[in-house]
PQR file with spaces between the fields and no chain letter, atoms N, CA, C, O and H, PARSE charges and radii, in Angstrom:
ATOM       1  N    MET     1     -15.595  -17.715    0.108 -0.4000 1.5000
ATOM       2  CA   MET     1     -14.192  -17.818    0.150 -0.0000 2.0000
ATOM       3  C    MET     1     -13.892  -16.409    0.723  0.5500 1.7000
ATOM       4  O    MET     1     -14.344  -15.379    0.223 -0.5500 1.4000
ATOM       5  N    THR     2     -13.119  -16.451    1.775 -0.4000 1.5000
ATOM       6  CA   THR     2     -12.689  -15.148    2.543 -0.0000 2.0000
ATOM       7  C    THR     2     -11.342  -14.460    1.934  0.5500 1.7000
ATOM       8  O    THR     2     -10.412  -15.152    1.519 -0.5500 1.4000
ATOM       9  H    THR     2     -12.752  -17.288    2.181  0.4000 1.0000
ATOM      10  N    TYR     3     -11.325  -13.319    1.920 -0.4000 1.5000
ATOM      11  CA   TYR     3     -10.139  -12.561    1.536 -0.0000 2.0000
ATOM      12  C    TYR     3      -9.048  -12.581    2.637  0.5500 1.7000
ATOM      13  O    TYR     3      -9.395  -12.152    3.737 -0.5500 1.4000
ATOM      14  H    TYR     3     -12.080  -12.757    2.257  0.4000 1.0000
ATOM      15  N    ASP     4      -7.955  -12.960    2.511 -0.4000 1.5000
ATOM      16  CA   ASP     4      -6.841  -12.895    3.555 -0.0000 2.0000
ATOM      17  C    ASP     4      -6.051  -11.576    3.446  0.5500 1.7000
ATOM      18  O    ASP     4      -5.224  -11.418    2.548 -0.5500 1.4000
ATOM      19  H    ASP     4      -7.672  -13.308    1.617  0.4000 1.0000
ATOM      20  N    VAL     5      -6.275  -10.770    4.233 -0.4000 1.5000
ATOM      21  CA   VAL     5      -5.583   -9.472    4.148 -0.0000 2.0000
ATOM      22  C    VAL     5      -4.206   -9.517    4.279  0.5500 1.7000
ATOM      23  O    VAL     5      -3.739  -10.220    5.175 -0.5500 1.4000
ATOM      24  H    VAL     5      -6.947  -10.899    4.963  0.4000 1.0000
ATOM      25  N    LYS     6      -3.418   -8.849    3.495 -0.4000 1.5000
ATOM      26  CA   LYS     6      -1.934   -9.238    3.292 -0.0000 2.0000
ATOM      27  C    LYS     6      -1.115   -7.840    3.745  0.5500 1.7000
ATOM      28  O    LYS     6       0.023   -7.948    4.201 -0.5500 1.4000
ATOM      29  H    LYS     6      -3.797   -8.278    2.767  0.4000 1.0000
ATOM      30  N    TYR     7      -1.623   -6.789    3.625 -0.4000 1.5000
ATOM      31  CA   TYR     7      -0.811   -5.539    4.029 -0.0000 2.0000
ATOM      32  C    TYR     7      -1.189   -4.731    5.065  0.5500 1.7000
ATOM      33  O    TYR     7      -0.439   -3.934    5.630 -0.5500 1.4000
ATOM      34  H    TYR     7      -2.548   -6.702    3.254  0.4000 1.0000
ATOM      35  N    ILE     8      -2.449   -4.941    5.349 -0.4000 1.5000
ATOM      36  CA   ILE     8      -3.084   -3.972    6.480 -0.0000 2.0000
ATOM      37  C    ILE     8      -3.604   -4.849    7.625  0.5500 1.7000
ATOM      38  O    ILE     8      -3.890   -6.020    7.371 -0.5500 1.4000
ATOM      39  H    ILE     8      -3.058   -5.588    4.891  0.4000 1.0000
ATOM      40  N    ARG     9      -3.742   -4.388    8.816 -0.4000 1.5000
ATOM      41  CA   ARG     9      -4.236   -4.986    9.837 -0.0000 2.0000
ATOM      42  C    ARG     9      -5.738   -4.969    9.812  0.5500 1.7000
ATOM      43  O    ARG     9      -6.287   -3.869    9.750 -0.5500 1.4000
ATOM      44  H    ARG     9      -3.510   -3.438    9.022  0.4000 1.0000
ATOM      45  N    SER    10      -6.384   -5.939    9.850 -0.4000 1.5000
ATOM      46  CA   SER    10      -7.892   -5.889    9.853 -0.0000 2.0000
ATOM      47  C    SER    10      -8.683   -5.384   10.867  0.5500 1.7000
ATOM      48  O    SER    10      -9.825   -4.933   10.787 -0.5500 1.4000
ATOM      49  H    SER    10      -5.938   -6.832    9.901  0.4000 1.0000
ATOM      50  N    SER    11      -7.835   -5.526   11.998 -0.4000 1.5000
ATOM      51  CA   SER    11      -8.452   -4.932   13.255 -0.0000 2.0000
ATOM      52  C    SER    11      -8.344   -3.426   13.183  0.5500 1.7000
ATOM      53  O    SER    11      -9.111   -2.751   13.870 -0.5500 1.4000
ATOM      54  H    SER    11      -6.906   -5.892   12.063  0.4000 1.0000
ATOM      55  N    LYS    12      -7.465   -2.859   12.417 -0.4000 1.5000
ATOM      56  CA   LYS    12      -7.538   -1.337   12.317 -0.0000 2.0000
ATOM      57  C    LYS    12      -8.092   -0.689   11.286  0.5500 1.7000
ATOM      58  O    LYS    12      -7.899    0.507   11.066 -0.5500 1.4000
ATOM      59  H    LYS    12      -6.842   -3.407   11.859  0.4000 1.0000
ATOM      60  N    ILE    13      -8.910   -1.539   10.500 -0.4000 1.5000
ATOM      61  CA   ILE    13      -9.806   -0.976    9.367 -0.0000 2.0000
ATOM      62  C    ILE    13     -10.737   -0.305    9.889  0.5500 1.7000
ATOM      63  O    ILE    13     -10.981    0.743    9.291 -0.5500 1.4000
ATOM      64  H    ILE    13      -9.066   -2.511   10.679  0.4000 1.0000
ATOM      65  N    LYS    14     -11.499   -0.571   11.003 -0.4000 1.5000
ATOM      66  CA   LYS    14     -12.741   -0.138   11.492 -0.0000 2.0000
ATOM      67  C    LYS    14     -12.292    1.476   11.705  0.5500 1.7000
ATOM      68  O    LYS    14     -12.986    2.371   11.223 -0.5500 1.4000
ATOM      69  H    LYS    14     -11.300   -1.423   11.488  0.4000 1.0000
ATOM      70  N    ASP    15     -11.175    1.735   12.403 -0.4000 1.5000
ATOM      71  CA   ASP    15     -10.862    3.111   12.810 -0.0000 2.0000
ATOM      72  C    ASP    15     -10.595    4.018   11.623  0.5500 1.7000
ATOM      73  O    ASP    15     -10.639    5.235   11.804 -0.5500 1.4000
ATOM      74  H    ASP    15     -10.611    1.008   12.794  0.4000 1.0000
ATOM      75  N    LEU    16     -10.293    3.469   10.288 -0.4000 1.5000
ATOM      76  CA   LEU    16     -10.279    4.308    9.270 -0.0000 2.0000
ATOM      77  C    LEU    16     -11.631    4.730    8.783  0.5500 1.7000
ATOM      78  O    LEU    16     -11.706    5.783    8.149 -0.5500 1.4000
ATOM      79  H    LEU    16     -10.257    2.481   10.141  0.4000 1.0000
ATOM      80  N    PHE    17     -12.680    4.037    9.005 -0.4000 1.5000
ATOM      81  CA   PHE    17     -13.962    4.574    8.405 -0.0000 2.0000
ATOM      82  C    PHE    17     -14.768    5.345    9.320  0.5500 1.7000
ATOM      83  O    PHE    17     -15.851    4.936    9.738 -0.5500 1.4000
ATOM      84  H    PHE    17     -12.619    3.182    9.520  0.4000 1.0000
ATOM      85  N    LYS    18     -14.316    6.331    9.604 -0.4000 1.5000
ATOM      86  CA   LYS    18     -15.083    7.327   10.413 -0.0000 2.0000
ATOM      87  C    LYS    18     -15.393    8.772    9.618  0.5500 1.7000
ATOM      88  O    LYS    18     -14.573    9.170    8.791 -0.5500 1.4000
ATOM      89  H    LYS    18     -13.436    6.663    9.265  0.4000 1.0000
ATOM      90  N    VAL    19     -16.376    9.394    9.846 -0.4000 1.5000
ATOM      91  CA   VAL    19     -16.418   10.769    8.960 -0.0000 2.0000
ATOM      92  C    VAL    19     -17.049   11.566   10.289  0.5500 1.7000
ATOM      93  O    VAL    19     -18.073   11.254   10.897 -0.5500 1.4000
ATOM      94  H    VAL    19     -17.043    9.071   10.517  0.4000 1.0000
ATOM      95  N    ASN    20     -16.177   12.646   10.556 -0.4000 1.5000
ATOM      96  CA   ASN    20     -16.241   13.283   11.934 -0.0000 2.0000
ATOM      97  C    ASN    20     -16.102   12.422   13.057  0.5500 1.7000
ATOM      98  O    ASN    20     -15.034   11.856   13.287 -0.5500 1.4000
ATOM      99  H    ASN    20     -15.345   12.898   10.062  0.4000 1.0000
ATOM     100  N    LYS    21     -17.189   12.275   13.828 -0.4000 1.5000
ATOM     101  CA   LYS    21     -17.452   11.262   14.998 -0.0000 2.0000
ATOM     102  C    LYS    21     -18.186    9.968   14.554  0.5500 1.7000
ATOM     103  O    LYS    21     -18.354    9.013   15.312 -0.5500 1.4000
ATOM     104  H    LYS    21     -18.057   12.735   13.641  0.4000 1.0000
ATOM     105  N    GLN    22     -18.572   10.007   13.383 -0.4000 1.5000
ATOM     106  CA   GLN    22     -19.720    8.890   12.900 -0.0000 2.0000
ATOM     107  C    GLN    22     -18.987    7.950   12.332  0.5500 1.7000
ATOM     108  O    GLN    22     -18.308    8.159   11.327 -0.5500 1.4000
ATOM     109  H    GLN    22     -18.436   10.783   12.767  0.4000 1.0000
ATOM     110  N    SER    23     -19.077    6.659   13.025 -0.4000 1.5000
ATOM     111  CA   SER    23     -18.555    5.438   12.343 -0.0000 2.0000
ATOM     112  C    SER    23     -19.279    4.838   11.365  0.5500 1.7000
ATOM     113  O    SER    23     -20.491    4.676   11.505 -0.5500 1.4000
ATOM     114  H    SER    23     -19.629    6.490   13.841  0.4000 1.0000
ATOM     115  N    ILE    24     -18.648    4.456   10.311 -0.4000 1.5000
ATOM     116  CA   ILE    24     -19.294    3.742    9.128 -0.0000 2.0000
ATOM     117  C    ILE    24     -19.211    2.207    9.105  0.5500 1.7000
ATOM     118  O    ILE    24     -18.131    1.633    9.245 -0.5500 1.4000
ATOM     119  H    ILE    24     -17.664    4.588   10.197  0.4000 1.0000
ATOM     120  N    ARG    25     -20.288    1.602    8.938 -0.4000 1.5000
ATOM     121  CA   ARG    25     -20.052    0.142    9.168 -0.0000 2.0000
ATOM     122  C    ARG    25     -20.044   -0.343    7.766  0.5500 1.7000
ATOM     123  O    ARG    25     -20.644    0.179    6.826 -0.5500 1.4000
ATOM     124  H    ARG    25     -21.165    2.068    8.825  0.4000 1.0000
ATOM     125  N    ILE    26     -19.234   -1.492    7.730 -0.4000 1.5000
ATOM     126  CA   ILE    26     -19.224   -2.547    6.538 -0.0000 2.0000
ATOM     127  C    ILE    26     -20.132   -3.613    6.602  0.5500 1.7000
ATOM     128  O    ILE    26     -20.275   -4.216    7.666 -0.5500 1.4000
ATOM     129  H    ILE    26     -18.747   -1.917    8.493  0.4000 1.0000
ATOM     130  N    SER    27     -20.681   -3.883    5.729 -0.4000 1.5000
ATOM     131  CA   SER    27     -21.465   -5.137    5.612 -0.0000 2.0000
ATOM     132  C    SER    27     -20.644   -6.365    5.648  0.5500 1.7000
ATOM     133  O    SER    27     -19.463   -6.388    5.301 -0.5500 1.4000
ATOM     134  H    SER    27     -20.565   -3.393    4.865  0.4000 1.0000
ATOM     135  N    ALA    28     -21.327   -7.413    6.092 -0.4000 1.5000
ATOM     136  CA   ALA    28     -20.301   -8.712    5.984 -0.0000 2.0000
ATOM     137  C    ALA    28     -20.145   -9.049    4.497  0.5500 1.7000
ATOM     138  O    ALA    28     -19.160   -9.733    4.220 -0.5500 1.4000
ATOM     139  H    ALA    28     -22.286   -7.394    6.374  0.4000 1.0000
ATOM     140  N    GLU    29     -20.902   -8.705    3.559 -0.4000 1.5000
ATOM     141  CA   GLU    29     -20.756   -9.127    2.114 -0.0000 2.0000
ATOM     142  C    GLU    29     -19.814   -8.264    1.488  0.5500 1.7000
ATOM     143  O    GLU    29     -19.106   -8.712    0.587 -0.5500 1.4000
ATOM     144  H    GLU    29     -21.702   -8.149    3.784  0.4000 1.0000
ATOM     145  N    ALA    30     -19.704   -6.878    1.921 -0.4000 1.5000
ATOM     146  CA   ALA    30     -18.557   -6.101    1.370 -0.0000 2.0000
ATOM     147  C    ALA    30     -17.269   -5.949    2.181  0.5500 1.7000
ATOM     148  O    ALA    30     -16.519   -5.023    1.871 -0.5500 1.4000
ATOM     149  H    ALA    30     -20.280   -6.514    2.653  0.4000 1.0000
ATOM     150  N    LYS    31     -16.950   -6.727    3.145 -0.4000 1.5000
ATOM     151  CA   LYS    31     -15.825   -6.620    4.006 -0.0000 2.0000
ATOM     152  C    LYS    31     -14.464   -7.123    2.959  0.5500 1.7000
ATOM     153  O    LYS    31     -13.444   -6.475    2.724 -0.5500 1.4000
ATOM     154  H    LYS    31     -17.559   -7.479    3.397  0.4000 1.0000
ATOM     155  N    ASP    32     -14.726   -8.067    2.602 -0.4000 1.5000
ATOM     156  CA   ASP    32     -13.793   -8.737    1.532 -0.0000 2.0000
ATOM     157  C    ASP    32     -13.239   -7.830    0.284  0.5500 1.7000
ATOM     158  O    ASP    32     -12.095   -7.770   -0.167 -0.5500 1.4000
ATOM     159  H    ASP    32     -15.555   -8.594    2.793  0.4000 1.0000
ATOM     160  N    MET    33     -14.414   -7.152   -0.120 -0.4000 1.5000
ATOM     161  CA   MET    33     -14.022   -6.211   -1.299 -0.0000 2.0000
ATOM     162  C    MET    33     -13.165   -5.056   -0.532  0.5500 1.7000
ATOM     163  O    MET    33     -12.084   -4.703   -1.004 -0.5500 1.4000
ATOM     164  H    MET    33     -15.343   -7.201    0.246  0.4000 1.0000
ATOM     165  N    VAL    34     -13.611   -4.553    0.509 -0.4000 1.5000
ATOM     166  CA   VAL    34     -12.934   -3.333    1.157 -0.0000 2.0000
ATOM     167  C    VAL    34     -11.514   -3.779    1.507  0.5500 1.7000
ATOM     168  O    VAL    34     -10.592   -2.972    1.387 -0.5500 1.4000
ATOM     169  H    VAL    34     -14.489   -4.839    0.893  0.4000 1.0000
ATOM     170  N    TYR    35     -11.303   -4.980    1.919 -0.4000 1.5000
ATOM     171  CA   TYR    35      -9.921   -5.577    2.286 -0.0000 2.0000
ATOM     172  C    TYR    35      -9.100   -5.500    1.247  0.5500 1.7000
ATOM     173  O    TYR    35      -7.973   -5.007    1.272 -0.5500 1.4000
ATOM     174  H    TYR    35     -12.052   -5.635    2.017  0.4000 1.0000
ATOM     175  N    LYS    36      -9.765   -6.091    0.107 -0.4000 1.5000
ATOM     176  CA   LYS    36      -8.796   -6.181   -1.063 -0.0000 2.0000
ATOM     177  C    LYS    36      -8.443   -4.806   -1.715  0.5500 1.7000
ATOM     178  O    LYS    36      -7.341   -4.506   -2.175 -0.5500 1.4000
ATOM     179  H    LYS    36     -10.681   -6.492    0.087  0.4000 1.0000
ATOM     180  N    PHE    37      -9.584   -4.003   -1.677 -0.4000 1.5000
ATOM     181  CA   PHE    37      -9.411   -2.887   -2.309 -0.0000 2.0000
ATOM     182  C    PHE    37      -8.202   -1.960   -1.604  0.5500 1.7000
ATOM     183  O    PHE    37      -7.431   -1.239   -2.238 -0.5500 1.4000
ATOM     184  H    PHE    37     -10.479   -4.247   -1.303  0.4000 1.0000
ATOM     185  N    LEU    38      -8.209   -2.133   -0.218 -0.4000 1.5000
ATOM     186  CA   LEU    38      -7.155   -1.289    0.546 -0.0000 2.0000
ATOM     187  C    LEU    38      -5.925   -2.007    0.135  0.5500 1.7000
ATOM     188  O    LEU    38      -4.971   -1.349   -0.280 -0.5500 1.4000
ATOM     189  H    LEU    38      -8.835   -2.719    0.297  0.4000 1.0000
ATOM     190  N    ASP    39      -5.868   -3.219    0.209 -0.4000 1.5000
ATOM     191  CA   ASP    39      -4.502   -3.978    0.046 -0.0000 2.0000
ATOM     192  C    ASP    39      -3.985   -3.649   -1.320  0.5500 1.7000
ATOM     193  O    ASP    39      -2.770   -3.582   -1.504 -0.5500 1.4000
ATOM     194  H    ASP    39      -6.644   -3.753    0.547  0.4000 1.0000
ATOM     195  N    ASP    40      -4.852   -3.437   -2.301 -0.4000 1.5000
ATOM     196  CA   ASP    40      -4.397   -3.228   -3.771 -0.0000 2.0000
ATOM     197  C    ASP    40      -3.703   -1.741   -3.605  0.5500 1.7000
ATOM     198  O    ASP    40      -2.600   -1.526   -4.107 -0.5500 1.4000
ATOM     199  H    ASP    40      -5.839   -3.491   -2.151  0.4000 1.0000
ATOM     200  N    LYS    41      -4.364   -0.809   -2.926 -0.4000 1.5000
ATOM     201  CA   LYS    41      -3.811    0.710   -2.882 -0.0000 2.0000
ATOM     202  C    LYS    41      -2.567    0.809   -1.998  0.5500 1.7000
ATOM     203  O    LYS    41      -1.648    1.611   -2.165 -0.5500 1.4000
ATOM     204  H    LYS    41      -5.260   -0.984   -2.519  0.4000 1.0000
ATOM     205  N    VAL    42      -2.667   -0.187   -0.960 -0.4000 1.5000
ATOM     206  CA   VAL    42      -1.113   -0.068   -0.354 -0.0000 2.0000
ATOM     207  C    VAL    42      -0.166   -0.672   -1.246  0.5500 1.7000
ATOM     208  O    VAL    42       0.943   -0.138   -1.242 -0.5500 1.4000
ATOM     209  H    VAL    42      -3.413   -0.839   -0.824  0.4000 1.0000
ATOM     210  N    LYS    43      -0.310   -1.555   -1.934 -0.4000 1.5000
ATOM     211  CA   LYS    43       0.595   -2.383   -2.984 -0.0000 2.0000
ATOM     212  C    LYS    43       1.092   -1.339   -3.933  0.5500 1.7000
ATOM     213  O    LYS    43       2.275   -1.216   -4.249 -0.5500 1.4000
ATOM     214  H    LYS    43      -1.211   -1.989   -1.938  0.4000 1.0000
ATOM     215  N    GLU    44       0.068   -0.565   -4.385 -0.4000 1.5000
ATOM     216  CA   GLU    44       0.032    0.672   -5.569 -0.0000 2.0000
ATOM     217  C    GLU    44       1.054    1.617   -5.038  0.5500 1.7000
ATOM     218  O    GLU    44       1.945    2.052   -5.767 -0.5500 1.4000
ATOM     219  H    GLU    44      -0.894   -0.665   -4.129  0.4000 1.0000
ATOM     220  N    GLY    45       0.935    1.965   -3.694 -0.4000 1.5000
ATOM     221  CA   GLY    45       1.574    2.993   -3.080 -0.0000 2.0000
ATOM     222  C    GLY    45       3.042    2.587   -2.881  0.5500 1.7000
ATOM     223  O    GLY    45       3.943    3.370   -3.183 -0.5500 1.4000
ATOM     224  H    GLY    45       0.211    1.611   -3.102  0.4000 1.0000
ATOM     225  N    VAL    46       3.276    1.435   -2.404 -0.4000 1.5000
ATOM     226  CA   VAL    46       4.450    0.939   -2.199 -0.0000 2.0000
ATOM     227  C    VAL    46       5.431    0.933   -3.532  0.5500 1.7000
ATOM     228  O    VAL    46       6.545    1.455   -3.595 -0.5500 1.4000
ATOM     229  H    VAL    46       2.544    0.799   -2.158  0.4000 1.0000
ATOM     230  N    ASP    47       4.744    0.217   -4.574 -0.4000 1.5000
ATOM     231  CA   ASP    47       5.194    0.327   -5.903 -0.0000 2.0000
ATOM     232  C    ASP    47       5.601    1.707   -6.504  0.5500 1.7000
ATOM     233  O    ASP    47       6.477    1.838   -7.359 -0.5500 1.4000
ATOM     234  H    ASP    47       3.840   -0.207   -4.523  0.4000 1.0000
ATOM     235  N    GLU    48       4.872    2.719   -5.965 -0.4000 1.5000
ATOM     236  CA   GLU    48       5.164    3.932   -6.436 -0.0000 2.0000
ATOM     237  C    GLU    48       6.354    4.439   -5.809  0.5500 1.7000
ATOM     238  O    GLU    48       7.118    5.012   -6.586 -0.5500 1.4000
ATOM     239  H    GLU    48       4.160    2.612   -5.271  0.4000 1.0000
ATOM     240  N    ILE    49       6.722    4.376   -4.564 -0.4000 1.5000
ATOM     241  CA   ILE    49       7.687    4.618   -3.833 -0.0000 2.0000
ATOM     242  C    ILE    49       9.017    4.002   -4.302  0.5500 1.7000
ATOM     243  O    ILE    49      10.085    4.612   -4.368 -0.5500 1.4000
ATOM     244  H    ILE    49       6.102    3.911   -3.933  0.4000 1.0000
ATOM     245  N    LEU    50       8.798    2.635   -4.637 -0.4000 1.5000
ATOM     246  CA   LEU    50      10.055    1.772   -5.155 -0.0000 2.0000
ATOM     247  C    LEU    50      10.307    2.433   -6.465  0.5500 1.7000
ATOM     248  O    LEU    50      11.501    2.491   -6.758 -0.5500 1.4000
ATOM     249  H    LEU    50       7.931    2.140   -4.583  0.4000 1.0000
ATOM     250  N    ASN    51       9.378    3.006   -7.425 -0.4000 1.5000
ATOM     251  CA   ASN    51       9.952    3.286   -8.734 -0.0000 2.0000
ATOM     252  C    ASN    51      10.562    4.593   -8.581  0.5500 1.7000
ATOM     253  O    ASN    51      11.255    4.999   -9.514 -0.5500 1.4000
ATOM     254  H    ASN    51       8.408    2.958   -7.187  0.4000 1.0000
ATOM     255  N    LYS    52      10.401    5.377   -7.461 -0.4000 1.5000
ATOM     256  CA   LYS    52      11.054    6.626   -7.411 -0.0000 2.0000
ATOM     257  C    LYS    52      12.552    6.609   -6.997  0.5500 1.7000
ATOM     258  O    LYS    52      13.205    7.652   -7.011 -0.5500 1.4000
ATOM     259  H    LYS    52       9.838    5.047   -6.703  0.4000 1.0000
ATOM     260  N    LEU    53      13.109    5.379   -6.618 -0.4000 1.5000
ATOM     261  CA   LEU    53      14.285    4.929   -6.169 -0.0000 2.0000
ATOM     262  C    LEU    53      15.100    5.034   -7.389  0.5500 1.7000
ATOM     263  O    LEU    53      14.629    4.681   -8.470 -0.5500 1.4000
ATOM     264  H    LEU    53      12.578    4.532   -6.607  0.4000 1.0000
ATOM     265  N    PRO    54      16.533    5.591   -7.261 -0.5600 1.5000
ATOM     266  CA   PRO    54      17.386    5.676   -8.449  0.2800 2.0000
ATOM     267  C    PRO    54      17.826    4.226   -8.896  0.5500 1.7000
ATOM     268  O    PRO    54      18.032    3.297   -8.115 -0.5500 1.4000
ATOM     269  N    ARG    55      17.941    4.173  -10.293 -0.4000 1.5000
ATOM     270  CA   ARG    55      18.535    2.863  -10.695 -0.0000 2.0000
ATOM     271  C    ARG    55      19.794    2.978  -11.684  0.5500 1.7000
ATOM     272  O    ARG    55      20.123    4.044  -12.205 -0.5500 1.4000
ATOM     273  H    ARG    55      17.774    4.927  -10.928  0.4000 1.0000
ATOM     274  N    LYS    56      20.353    1.956  -11.852 -0.4000 1.5000
ATOM     275  CA   LYS    56      21.703    2.066  -12.579 -0.0000 2.0000
ATOM     276  C    LYS    56      21.223    2.195  -14.209  0.5500 1.7000
ATOM     277  O    LYS    56      20.262    1.582  -14.674 -0.5500 1.4000
ATOM     278  H    LYS    56      20.085    1.090  -11.429  0.4000 1.0000
ATOM     279  N    THR    57      21.980    3.000  -14.875 -0.4000 1.5000
ATOM     280  CA   THR    57      21.416    2.929  -16.364 -0.0000 2.0000
ATOM     281  C    THR    57      22.461    2.366  -17.447  0.5500 1.7000
ATOM     282  O    THR    57      22.186    2.365  -18.647 -0.5500 1.4000
ATOM     283  H    THR    57      22.760    3.498  -14.497  0.4000 1.0000
ATOM     284  N    LYS    58      23.536    1.943  -17.000 -0.4000 1.5000
ATOM     285  CA   LYS    58      24.507    1.210  -17.953 -0.0000 2.0000
ATOM     286  C    LYS    58      25.123    0.132  -17.488  0.5500 1.7000
ATOM     287  O    LYS    58      25.329   -0.041  -16.287 -0.5500 1.4000
ATOM     288  H    LYS    58      23.760    1.944  -16.026  0.4000 1.0000
ATOM     289  N    GLY    59      25.485   -0.724  -18.453 -0.4000 1.5000
ATOM     290  CA   GLY    59      26.184   -2.029  -18.078 -0.0000 2.0000
ATOM     291  C    GLY    59      25.320   -3.227  -17.742  0.5500 1.7000
ATOM     292  O    GLY    59      24.103   -3.174  -17.921 -0.5500 1.4000
ATOM     293  H    GLY    59      25.317   -0.583  -19.428  0.4000 1.0000
ATOM     294  N    ASP    60      25.844   -4.177  -17.318 -0.4000 1.5000
ATOM     295  CA   ASP    60      25.152   -5.469  -17.005 -0.0000 2.0000
ATOM     296  C    ASP    60      24.104   -5.205  -15.928  0.5500 1.7000
ATOM     297  O    ASP    60      23.046   -5.832  -15.970 -0.5500 1.4000
ATOM     298  H    ASP    60      26.832   -4.221  -17.172  0.4000 1.0000
ATOM     299  N    SER    61      24.308   -4.421  -15.081 -0.4000 1.5000
ATOM     300  CA   SER    61      23.458   -4.156  -14.042 -0.0000 2.0000
ATOM     301  C    SER    61      22.304   -3.013  -14.119  0.5500 1.7000
ATOM     302  O    SER    61      21.837   -2.434  -13.138 -0.5500 1.4000
ATOM     303  H    SER    61      25.168   -3.911  -15.046  0.4000 1.0000
ATOM     304  N    LYS    62      21.931   -2.799  -15.491 -0.4000 1.5000
ATOM     305  CA   LYS    62      21.084   -1.753  -15.956 -0.0000 2.0000
ATOM     306  C    LYS    62      19.803   -2.159  -15.459  0.5500 1.7000
ATOM     307  O    LYS    62      19.283   -3.240  -15.732 -0.5500 1.4000
ATOM     308  H    LYS    62      22.311   -3.270  -16.288  0.4000 1.0000
ATOM     309  N    GLY    63      19.204   -1.098  -14.579 -0.4000 1.5000
ATOM     310  CA   GLY    63      17.910   -1.308  -14.350 -0.0000 2.0000
ATOM     311  C    GLY    63      17.980   -1.763  -12.534  0.5500 1.7000
ATOM     312  O    GLY    63      16.992   -1.701  -11.802 -0.5500 1.4000
ATOM     313  H    GLY    63      19.628   -0.220  -14.357  0.4000 1.0000
ATOM     314  N    GLU    64      19.028   -2.100  -12.190 -0.4000 1.5000
ATOM     315  CA   GLU    64      18.989   -2.504  -10.498 -0.0000 2.0000
ATOM     316  C    GLU    64      19.151   -1.328   -9.838  0.5500 1.7000
ATOM     317  O    GLU    64      19.700   -0.365  -10.372 -0.5500 1.4000
ATOM     318  H    GLU    64      19.831   -2.150  -12.784  0.4000 1.0000
ATOM     319  N    LEU    65      18.636   -1.307   -8.486 -0.4000 1.5000
ATOM     320  CA   LEU    65      18.855   -0.139   -7.785 -0.0000 2.0000
ATOM     321  C    LEU    65      20.207    0.301   -7.356  0.5500 1.7000
ATOM     322  O    LEU    65      21.045   -0.511   -6.963 -0.5500 1.4000
ATOM     323  H    LEU    65      18.190   -2.090   -8.052  0.4000 1.0000
ATOM     324  N    LYS    66      20.422    1.534   -7.426 -0.4000 1.5000
ATOM     325  CA   LYS    66      21.429    2.179   -6.882 -0.0000 2.0000
ATOM     326  C    LYS    66      21.650    2.203   -5.491  0.5500 1.7000
ATOM     327  O    LYS    66      22.794    2.055   -5.060 -0.5500 1.4000
ATOM     328  H    LYS    66      19.742    2.193   -7.745  0.4000 1.0000
ATOM     329  N    ARG    67      20.637    2.381   -4.696 -0.4000 1.5000
ATOM     330  CA   ARG    67      20.621    2.238   -3.128 -0.0000 2.0000
ATOM     331  C    ARG    67      19.291    1.585   -2.809  0.5500 1.7000
ATOM     332  O    ARG    67      18.344    1.536   -3.593 -0.5500 1.4000
ATOM     333  H    ARG    67      19.708    2.501   -5.046  0.4000 1.0000
ATOM     334  N    ILE    68      19.314    1.064   -1.516 -0.4000 1.5000
ATOM     335  CA   ILE    68      18.069    0.332   -1.064 -0.0000 2.0000
ATOM     336  C    ILE    68      17.559    1.030    0.201  0.5500 1.7000
ATOM     337  O    ILE    68      16.892    0.410    1.030 -0.5500 1.4000
ATOM     338  H    ILE    68      20.084    1.104   -0.879  0.4000 1.0000
ATOM     339  N    THR    69      17.876    2.327    0.346 -0.4000 1.5000
ATOM     340  CA   THR    69      17.361    3.044    1.490 -0.0000 2.0000
ATOM     341  C    THR    69      16.466    4.199    1.019  0.5500 1.7000
ATOM     342  O    THR    69      16.933    4.983    0.192 -0.5500 1.4000
ATOM     343  H    THR    69      18.418    2.831   -0.327  0.4000 1.0000
ATOM     344  N    ILE    70      15.147    4.375    1.507 -0.4000 1.5000
ATOM     345  CA   ILE    70      14.404    5.564    1.155 -0.0000 2.0000
ATOM     346  C    ILE    70      14.534    6.561    2.231  0.5500 1.7000
ATOM     347  O    ILE    70      14.441    6.398    3.448 -0.5500 1.4000
ATOM     348  H    ILE    70      14.769    3.738    2.178  0.4000 1.0000
ATOM     349  N    PHE    71      14.801    7.782    1.444 -0.4000 1.5000
ATOM     350  CA   PHE    71      14.972    8.959    2.073 -0.0000 2.0000
ATOM     351  C    PHE    71      13.934    9.910    1.990  0.5500 1.7000
ATOM     352  O    PHE    71      13.070    9.883    1.114 -0.5500 1.4000
ATOM     353  H    PHE    71      14.876    7.914    0.455  0.4000 1.0000
ATOM     354  N    PRO    72      14.020   10.922    3.072 -0.5600 1.5000
ATOM     355  CA   PRO    72      12.686   11.774    2.829  0.2800 2.0000
ATOM     356  C    PRO    72      12.765   12.584    1.626  0.5500 1.7000
ATOM     357  O    PRO    72      11.719   13.174    1.354 -0.5500 1.4000
ATOM     358  N    SER    73      13.799   12.770    0.794 -0.4000 1.5000
ATOM     359  CA   SER    73      14.085   13.514   -0.383 -0.0000 2.0000
ATOM     360  C    SER    73      13.186   12.692   -1.616  0.5500 1.7000
ATOM     361  O    SER    73      12.810   13.268   -2.636 -0.5500 1.4000
ATOM     362  H    SER    73      14.649   12.291    1.015  0.4000 1.0000
ATOM     363  N    ASP    74      12.919   11.246   -1.324 -0.4000 1.5000
ATOM     364  CA   ASP    74      12.416   10.602   -2.356 -0.0000 2.0000
ATOM     365  C    ASP    74      10.868   10.969   -2.207  0.5500 1.7000
ATOM     366  O    ASP    74      10.141   10.472   -3.066 -0.5500 1.4000
ATOM     367  H    ASP    74      13.225   10.777   -0.495  0.4000 1.0000
ATOM     368  N    PHE    75      10.280   11.749   -1.261 -0.4000 1.5000
ATOM     369  CA   PHE    75       8.867   12.122   -1.552 -0.0000 2.0000
ATOM     370  C    PHE    75       8.687   13.613   -1.913  0.5500 1.7000
ATOM     371  O    PHE    75       7.555   14.096   -1.936 -0.5500 1.4000
ATOM     372  H    PHE    75      10.871   12.153   -0.563  0.4000 1.0000
ATOM     373  N    GLU    76       9.568   14.208   -2.139 -0.4000 1.5000
ATOM     374  CA   GLU    76       9.712   15.652   -2.650 -0.0000 2.0000
ATOM     375  C    GLU    76       9.504   15.527   -4.138  0.5500 1.7000
ATOM     376  O    GLU    76       9.557   16.526   -4.855 -0.5500 1.4000
ATOM     377  H    GLU    76      10.487   13.816   -2.120  0.4000 1.0000
């Protein structure tokens, strides 16, 4: 069964696997594992950004987002 890449373009993955000017090959058996690993890391990164957004702390809407825009200050 092949893994369906969710968050990254599989055509761009090869460009990521270079050390200096040497390309790293991914075996056919390892492709699905690499795709899944990278998808998981992208998901973790997005979750980390979303967790930095301010949330409401009182009332019925406790835990809901105060704003839905990501600003540069969220990365500081």
